[in-house]
C-alpha positions as CSV (number, residue, x, y, z in Angstrom):
1,M,-11.0,-48.8,-15.9
2,G,-14.0,-50.0,-14.0
3,E,-14.9,-53.4,-13.3
4,E,-18.3,-54.7,-13.4
5,K,-19.9,-56.3,-10.3
6,G,-21.6,-59.8,-10.6
7,Q,-21.7,-62.3,-13.6
8,G,-24.2,-60.8,-15.6
9,M,-25.9,-58.0,-16.6
10,K,-28.7,-56.6,-14.8
11,A,-31.7,-53.6,-15.1
12,A,-29.2,-52.1,-12.2
13,D,-26.4,-52.0,-14.5
14,L,-28.6,-49.9,-17.2
15,L,-29.4,-46.8,-15.1
16,R,-28.8,-43.2,-15.3
17,H,-26.9,-41.6,-13.3
18,P,-26.2,-37.5,-12.4
19,P,-22.4,-37.4,-12.8
20,R,-20.0,-37.1,-9.8
21,S,-16.8,-35.8,-9.5
22,R,-14.1,-38.5,-8.8
23,R,-12.3,-36.4,-5.8
24,S,-16.0,-35.0,-3.7
25,Q,-18.0,-38.0,-4.8
26,R,-20.9,-35.2,-5.1
27,S,-23.0,-34.5,-8.1
28,L,-21.2,-31.8,-10.3
29,L,-24.0,-29.6,-10.3
30,D,-25.4,-27.3,-7.3
31,G,-28.2,-29.3,-5.6
32,G,-26.9,-32.9,-6.3
33,T,-29.2,-33.5,-9.5
34,F,-29.0,-33.0,-13.0
35,P,-32.1,-31.4,-14.6
36,G,-33.6,-33.3,-17.2
37,S,-31.9,-36.8,-16.6
38,P,-33.3,-38.1,-13.7
39,T,-32.1,-41.7,-12.8
40,G,-33.9,-44.4,-14.7
41,Q,-33.3,-47.0,-16.8
42,I,-31.6,-46.5,-19.7
43,L,-31.9,-49.8,-22.4
44,S,-33.6,-52.6,-22.0
45,V,-31.3,-56.0,-20.9
46,E,-32.5,-57.0,-24.2
47,A,-31.5,-53.7,-26.4
48,A,-28.4,-53.9,-24.4
49,S,-27.3,-57.5,-24.8
50,L,-28.3,-57.3,-28.7
51,V,-26.1,-54.2,-29.0
52,A,-22.9,-56.2,-27.2
53,D,-23.2,-58.9,-29.1
54,I,-23.0,-56.7,-32.2
55,L,-19.9,-55.4,-31.4
56,S,-18.1,-58.6,-30.5
57,D,-18.8,-60.1,-34.1
58,P,-15.4,-60.0,-35.7
59,H,-17.3,-61.1,-39.0
60,A,-19.5,-57.8,-38.6
61,R,-16.2,-56.0,-39.3
62,R,-14.3,-57.6,-41.8
63,L,-15.1,-55.7,-44.7
64,E,-14.0,-52.6,-43.0
65,F,-11.4,-54.2,-40.8
66,E,-10.2,-57.9,-42.5
67,A,-10.6,-61.0,-40.5
68,G,-7.2,-60.9,-38.8
69,N,-7.2,-57.4,-37.5
70,I,-6.1,-56.0,-34.1
71,L,-9.9,-55.9,-32.9
72,R,-10.0,-59.6,-32.7
73,L,-9.3,-60.6,-29.0
74,P,-9.3,-63.9,-28.0
75,V,-11.9,-63.4,-25.4
76,Q,-15.0,-62.1,-26.5
77,T,-15.2,-58.5,-26.0
78,A,-17.4,-55.5,-27.4
79,V,-15.5,-52.9,-29.4
80,K,-16.0,-49.5,-30.9
81,T,-13.8,-47.3,-32.3
82,G,-13.8,-43.6,-33.6
83,T,-11.7,-41.6,-35.9
84,S,-12.6,-37.7,-36.5
85,N,-12.2,-35.9,-39.8
86,D,-8.4,-35.0,-40.6
87,H,-7.4,-37.6,-38.1
88,R,-7.2,-34.9,-35.2
89,D,-8.2,-37.3,-32.6
90,S,-9.2,-41.1,-32.0
91,W,-10.6,-43.3,-29.5
92,A,-11.9,-46.8,-28.7
93,V,-13.9,-48.4,-26.3
94,F,-14.3,-52.2,-25.4
95,N,-16.6,-53.6,-23.0
96,H,-16.4,-57.2,-21.2
97,R,-15.8,-57.9,-17.5
98,Y,-13.9,-54.4,-17.7
99,T,-14.6,-51.6,-19.3
100,V,-11.7,-49.4,-20.7
101,G,-11.7,-46.3,-22.7
102,I,-8.7,-44.5,-24.6
103,W,-8.4,-41.4,-26.2
104,M,-5.5,-40.2,-28.3
105,G,-5.1,-36.5,-30.0
106,N,-3.9,-33.3,-29.6
107,L,-4.9,-30.7,-27.1
108,D,-4.4,-28.0,-29.7
109,R,-6.7,-30.1,-32.3
110,R,-3.4,-30.6,-34.5
111,P,-4.0,-33.7,-36.7
112,T,-2.3,-37.0,-35.5
113,A,-0.1,-37.8,-38.3
114,G,-2.9,-40.7,-39.3
115,V,-3.5,-42.0,-36.2
116,T,-6.6,-44.2,-36.5
117,G,-9.0,-45.6,-33.5
118,T,-7.4,-49.3,-34.6
119,T,-3.7,-48.1,-35.2
120,G,-3.6,-46.1,-32.0
121,P,-6.1,-46.4,-29.4
122,G,-6.8,-50.2,-30.5
123,L,-3.3,-51.5,-30.3
124,L,-3.0,-49.9,-26.7
125,L,-6.5,-51.4,-25.8
126,R,-5.5,-54.9,-26.9
127,S,-2.4,-54.7,-24.5
128,V,-4.7,-53.7,-21.6
129,F,-6.9,-56.2,-22.3
130,A,-4.3,-59.2,-22.7
131,R,-3.1,-58.1,-19.2
132,L,-6.5,-58.1,-17.5
133,N,-7.7,-61.4,-19.1
134,R,-4.1,-63.0,-18.4
135,F,-5.3,-65.1,-14.9
136,E,-8.6,-65.3,-15.7
137,E,-11.1,-67.5,-17.1
138,A,-12.6,-66.4,-20.1
139,R,-16.6,-66.3,-20.5
140,P,-18.9,-64.9,-23.3
141,L,-20.7,-61.8,-23.0
142,Y,-24.4,-62.1,-21.4
143,L,-26.9,-62.5,-23.8
144,S,-30.7,-62.0,-22.8
145,P,-32.5,-65.6,-23.4
146,R,-35.6,-63.5,-24.7
147,L,-33.9,-62.7,-27.8
148,A,-35.3,-64.4,-30.9
149,V,-32.8,-66.4,-33.1
150,H,-33.4,-66.7,-36.6
151,R,-31.4,-68.0,-39.7
152,I,-31.8,-64.9,-42.4
153,C,-30.8,-64.5,-46.1
154,L,-27.8,-62.3,-46.8
155,E,-29.2,-60.6,-49.5
156,S,-32.7,-60.4,-48.7
157,G,-32.7,-59.6,-45.1
158,R,-35.7,-61.9,-44.7
159,L,-36.4,-65.2,-43.1
160,A,-34.0,-67.9,-45.2
161,T,-35.2,-71.1,-47.0
162,P,-33.0,-73.7,-48.0
163,S,-31.3,-72.1,-51.2
164,C,-30.3,-69.0,-49.4
165,P,-26.8,-67.8,-48.6
166,T,-27.5,-67.0,-44.8
167,I,-26.6,-66.1,-41.5
168,Q,-27.7,-66.2,-37.9
169,E,-29.1,-63.1,-36.5
170,K,-30.8,-62.1,-33.1
171,Y,-33.8,-59.7,-32.8
172,L,-35.5,-58.3,-30.0
173,P,-38.8,-59.5,-28.9
174,G,-41.7,-58.8,-31.6
175,T,-39.2,-57.5,-34.4
176,S,-38.2,-61.0,-36.1
177,P,-38.7,-60.8,-40.3
178,A,-42.7,-62.4,-41.0
179,R,-41.6,-63.2,-44.4
180,F,-39.6,-65.7,-45.9
181,C,-37.0,-64.8,-48.7
182,R,-38.2,-65.4,-52.5
183,G,-35.1,-64.3,-54.3
184,H,-33.6,-67.8,-54.6
185,G,-34.3,-70.9,-56.2
186,R,-35.2,-71.6,-59.7
187,I,-35.3,-68.3,-61.4
188,R,-36.7,-67.5,-65.2
189,I,-35.4,-65.4,-67.7
190,A,-37.1,-62.6,-69.3
191,G,-38.0,-63.7,-73.1
192,A,-36.3,-67.0,-73.2
193,A,-38.1,-70.6,-72.7
194,G,-37.0,-73.1,-69.9
195,S,-35.5,-72.1,-66.5
196,A,-32.2,-70.3,-65.6
197,E,-30.6,-73.5,-65.4
198,E,-31.3,-74.3,-68.7
199,N,-30.0,-71.2,-70.8
200,G,-26.3,-71.4,-68.9
201,L,-27.1,-68.8,-65.9
202,T,-27.5,-70.0,-62.2
203,S,-29.6,-68.5,-59.5
204,S,-26.2,-68.4,-57.7
205,I,-25.5,-65.1,-59.2
206,R,-26.1,-62.4,-57.1
207,L,-24.5,-59.1,-55.8
208,L,-21.5,-59.3,-53.5
209,Q,-21.2,-55.4,-53.0
210,P,-23.4,-54.0,-51.6
211,T,-24.4,-56.3,-49.0
212,A,-28.3,-56.5,-47.4
213,N,-28.9,-53.6,-45.5
214,L,-25.7,-51.9,-45.6
215,E,-25.5,-48.2,-44.3
216,M,-22.7,-46.1,-45.8
217,A,-21.3,-42.7,-45.4
218,M,-20.2,-39.7,-48.0
219,D,-17.3,-39.0,-47.2
220,P,-17.2,-35.1,-46.6
221,R,-13.2,-35.1,-47.9
222,I,-13.9,-36.1,-51.4
223,P,-16.0,-33.5,-53.8
224,D,-19.3,-35.5,-54.2
225,Q,-19.0,-35.5,-58.0
226,I,-15.9,-38.2,-57.9
227,E,-17.5,-40.1,-55.0
228,A,-18.4,-43.7,-56.3
229,Y,-18.9,-47.1,-54.8
230,L,-17.7,-50.6,-56.4
231,L,-21.1,-52.8,-57.4
232,K,-19.9,-56.1,-58.2
233,I,-21.6,-59.2,-58.3
234,S,-20.2,-62.9,-57.6
235,D,-18.7,-65.1,-60.6
236,H,-20.7,-65.6,-63.6
237,P,-20.3,-67.5,-67.1
238,A,-19.1,-65.6,-70.0
239,A,-21.8,-63.2,-70.8
240,E,-22.5,-60.4,-73.7
241,K,-23.1,-57.8,-71.3
242,I,-24.0,-56.3,-67.4
243,E,-26.3,-53.9,-67.1
244,W,-26.3,-52.4,-63.6
245,L,-29.7,-50.5,-61.9
246,V,-30.1,-48.4,-59.2
247,D,-33.5,-47.6,-57.8
248,G,-35.0,-49.6,-61.1
249,I,-32.7,-47.1,-63.5
250,L,-30.0,-48.0,-65.6
251,T,-26.7,-46.0,-64.3
252,G,-24.0,-48.4,-66.2
253,V,-23.4,-50.8,-68.8
254,T,-19.9,-53.4,-68.7
255,G,-19.0,-55.8,-71.0
256,G,-19.6,-59.4,-69.7
257,D,-15.9,-59.9,-68.7
258,H,-16.3,-56.9,-66.0
259,G,-18.5,-58.2,-63.2
260,H,-17.9,-54.8,-61.6
261,F,-19.1,-50.9,-61.7
262,M,-18.4,-47.6,-60.0
263,W,-21.6,-46.3,-58.7
264,P,-21.8,-42.4,-58.8
265,V,-22.7,-42.1,-55.0
266,T,-25.9,-40.1,-54.3
267,P,-27.7,-39.9,-50.3
268,G,-30.9,-41.9,-49.8
269,T,-32.2,-45.5,-49.7
270,H,-31.5,-47.5,-52.5
271,V,-31.8,-50.7,-54.5
272,A,-29.4,-52.4,-56.5
273,Q,-29.3,-55.0,-59.1
274,A,-27.5,-56.4,-62.3
275,R,-28.7,-57.6,-65.6
276,V,-27.0,-60.3,-67.0
277,W,-27.2,-61.0,-70.6
278,P,-25.3,-63.9,-71.4
279,G,-26.4,-62.7,-75.8
280,E,-27.0,-65.9,-78.3
281,G,-30.7,-64.7,-77.8
282,K,-31.2,-66.4,-74.1
283,G,-32.7,-63.3,-72.7
284,S,-31.2,-61.9,-69.5
285,L,-31.0,-62.6,-65.3
286,T,-31.5,-60.3,-62.9
287,T,-30.0,-60.5,-59.5
288,P,-32.0,-60.1,-56.5
289,A,-32.4,-56.7,-55.2
290,V,-30.4,-55.5,-52.5
291,R,-31.3,-52.6,-50.5
292,F,-28.6,-50.1,-48.9
293,I,-28.6,-46.8,-47.2
294,V,-26.1,-43.7,-48.1
295,K,-26.0,-40.8,-45.4
């Protein structure tokens, strides 16, 4: 464990240094230098504080770990866990005033009986930080005042309008979205007169899964031909059928009482939508497009 000096993140905290042994305090490489890796700044203060803010957001990991998970600490703390294939080892790194890293595994690479970064190192790290923070006043992580803060549409990833489901996001200077969302408000139904509301459908129908800009990875332990991901829409009125579109191509059709569909996963950048048909000549409503990535 090491303790940071000072109250905030400074440029000096973000410098790369050659590795040194703890015993001799000499460079691990003869000559005292690390070829190809001279001392220098690794990240800007803005980039470092943005990453810390993301890793300390409990809402960002609720879909994976749920809301009341063990990584939700009472003091704002940046968290990153990891678990290797076949549970051969697991690790976690937390970053607040103190930096604590814990690795668990067998040196002969035998599996660890299902221990993950959360259930193993995460549990121990929570105990360590409970002790470290016991007699200290809590304070938030440093956040660069140069970061831009905007309300963003959860579905489109663009600047939010009053009709959008929103979230507050932070951006590096010069990287903020330039356009407002155009997927909410009054929506026309193809082939029918009147607005969506007049035909029994509302613009609140949207994809719940995937979420905008989701990134997922295919599991190497599952055969590609049977790996699938659940596409799901929000609550909707009774419908005759629902068509599920990925990249503009019809990939499946379900009955109106099934607001979900198992999509066969394929790598790449995709756009998902659902087309809801209420029947009785009312036309259809297509949900706003959601972009996601499969690696």
